[in-house]
C-alpha positions in Angstrom: 105.4 74.6 104.0 106.8 71.6 105.1 104.2 68.6 106.0 105.2 65.7 108.3 104.0 62.2 108.5 103.1 61.3 111.7 102.2 58.0 111.1 105.7 57.1 109.0 107.6 59.2 111.8 105.8 56.9 114.8 106.3 53.7 113.0 109.9 54.1 112.4 110.4 54.8 115.6 108.7 51.8 117.1 109.6 49.6 114.2 113.3 49.3 113.5 112.8 47.2 110.4 110.4 49.7 108.9 113.0 51.9 107.2 114.8 49.0 105.2 111.6 47.7 104.4 109.9 50.5 102.9 113.2 51.3 101.3 113.3 47.6 99.7 110.2 47.8 98.8 110.6 51.1 96.8 113.9 49.7 95.2 112.2 46.7 93.9 109.3 48.6 92.7 111.6 50.6 90.6 113.3 49.0 87.0 115.9 50.5 85.1 116.1 49.7 81.4 119.1 47.1 81.9 116.9 45.1 84.8 114.1 45.0 81.5 116.9 44.0 79.3 117.7 41.2 81.9 114.2 40.3 82.3 113.9 39.8 78.4 116.7 38.2 77.7 116.3 35.6 80.6 112.5 35.2 79.1 113.9 34.6 75.6 116.4 31.7 76.9 114.0 30.1 78.9 110.6 30.0 76.6 109.3 27.1 75.2 110.8 26.5 71.4 108.2 24.7 70.6 105.4 27.2 72.0 107.7 30.8 71.8 106.5 34.2 72.7 104.5 35.6 70.3 106.0 38.8 68.3 103.0 41.2 69.1 103.7 40.5 72.9 107.4 41.3 72.6 106.7 44.5 70.7 104.0 45.2 73.0 106.6 45.0 76.0 109.4 46.6 74.6 106.6 49.6 73.5 105.6 49.8 76.8 109.1 50.0 78.4 109.5 52.7 76.0 106.7 54.7 77.6 107.6 54.6 80.8 111.5 55.4 79.7 110.2 58.4 78.1 108.2 59.5 81.5 110.7 58.6 83.8 112.9 60.9 81.7 110.2 63.7 81.4 109.9 63.5 85.2 113.6 64.3 85.5 113.9 67.2 83.1 110.7 68.7 85.0 112.7 68.5 88.5 115.4 70.2 87.0 113.7 73.1 85.6 111.7 73.5 89.0 115.5 73.3 90.7 116.3 76.2 88.1 113.9 78.0 88.9 114.0 77.9 92.5 117.2 79.3 92.0 115.8 82.0 89.8 113.5 83.0 92.6 116.9 82.9 95.3 118.3 85.5 92.6 115.5 87.9 92.6 114.9 87.8 96.2 118.7 89.0 96.2 118.1 91.4 93.9 115.8 92.9 95.9 118.5 94.0 98.1 120.4 96.1 95.8 120.8 99.7 96.5 120.2 99.2 99.9 122.3 98.9 103.1 122.8 95.8 105.4 124.2 96.2 109.2 126.6 93.4 109.9 129.2 92.6 112.7 132.3 94.4 111.8 134.7 97.0 113.1 135.2 98.3 109.7 133.0 100.9 108.2 132.6 101.9 104.7 130.8 105.5 103.1 127.2 104.8 102.6 125.9 106.6 99.6 125.1 109.5 101.0 129.2 110.1 102.4 128.3 109.1 105.9 129.5 106.4 108.0 126.9 104.2 110.8 127.4 101.4 112.7 126.3 100.4 115.8 127.7 99.1 119.5 126.5 96.1 122.0 126.4 97.4 125.6 124.6 94.6 127.2 125.6 96.4 130.7 125.3 99.7 129.3 128.2 102.1 129.8 129.5 105.2 131.7 131.2 106.5 128.7 131.7 105.4 125.2 134.3 106.8 122.9 134.2 106.2 119.4 137.0 107.0 117.0 137.5 106.5 113.4 140.5 105.6 112.3 142.4 105.7 108.9 144.6 103.2 107.1 147.9 104.8 108.4 145.9 104.5 112.5 145.5 108.2 112.6 141.9 109.7 114.1 139.9 111.4 111.5 136.8 111.4 113.6 135.9 110.9 117.2 132.6 111.2 119.3 131.7 110.0 122.6 128.6 109.6 124.6 127.4 109.4 128.4 125.5 107.4 130.7 124.2 104.6 128.3 121.6 102.2 129.3 122.1 98.5 128.3 121.1 97.5 125.1 122.3 98.8 121.8 123.6 102.3 120.8 123.9 103.6 117.6 126.1 105.7 115.9 126.7 108.0 112.8 128.9 110.3 111.0 128.7 112.2 108.2 131.9 112.0 106.7 132.7 115.9 107.2 135.4 118.1 109.4 133.9 120.8 111.5 134.1 123.0 108.3 131.6 120.8 106.2 134.6 119.3 104.1 134.5 115.7 103.2 137.1 114.4 106.1 137.2 110.5 104.6 136.0 108.5 101.7 137.2 105.4 101.8 136.6 102.3 104.6 137.4 103.5 108.4 138.4 101.2 111.2 136.1 101.4 114.1 137.5 101.6 117.5 135.1 101.5 120.3 136.0 102.1 124.1 133.5 102.0 126.7 133.7 102.2 130.4 132.1 100.2 132.8 132.5 100.6 136.5 135.6 102.1 136.0 137.1 99.2 133.8 137.3 100.1 130.1 136.1 97.2 127.8 135.7 96.8 124.0 132.0 96.0 122.9 131.3 94.4 120.2 130.5 96.5 117.0 128.6 96.6 114.1 128.5 98.7 110.7 126.1 99.6 107.9 127.4 99.1 104.4 125.9 99.6 101.1 124.9 96.4 99.0 125.7 97.3 95.3 125.0 93.8 93.4 124.9 90.3 93.8 126.9 87.2 92.8 125.5 83.8 91.7 127.9 81.0 91.0 126.8 79.1 87.5 127.6 75.8 89.9 123.9 76.8 92.2 125.4 77.6 95.0 124.5 80.1 97.7 123.9 83.7 96.3 126.2 86.6 97.5 126.1 89.8 98.4 128.5 92.9 96.8 129.0 95.0 99.2 131.1 98.0 100.4 133.1 95.2 102.9 133.3 92.9 100.3 131.3 90.0 99.2 128.8 88.9 101.7 126.5 86.1 102.5 122.6 87.1 103.1 122.6 85.2 106.3 125.4 88.1 107.7 122.8 90.8 107.7 121.7 91.7 111.1 119.0 94.2 109.8 118.2 95.5 106.6 117.6 98.8 105.6 
């Protein structure tokens, strides 16, 4: 959960100099190794030769800086570990999708694990008649189905992938051609199809995790629905 500091936000809006002042103060409060060495060199070159800096004090200052530098490096290492663990969690979340199916906007249907094809058609104004054709790679109609008097909304469709005799009629990707007739005019409504999720891909550079599906590599954000 993200928490917004209202006081700081209002301060930044009311005082245009507040942001720059905060930034400058933060920068001044952080000293790196080069700054420390520069300060030490300046101290040595400007010290009183008759009253030089005590060696014990110098060693104590160097030890203190080494301790601070070590803590800074530890913080960086912890931050990297947190980032890696966050990436692992994202991978784990995406991995839970393996074996499931996702509905995505597409006019290409791929067979699900049981060999069936399914999807949905968007009909914002309903339709008097809807015809759904499944076409192979050569444009031949492998299967056709129709429905009448559809109300406004989403109309699901499905086909078991078999012909009238129960034989497998298709086993690969098919193009879904939808023609809806509304008030005497033919329209081509938006179509979505279900596809199986077979695996995940996680880039080594920490990029977004992708899903390996029957439609190719897709983003989890492409999912309209998950089943």
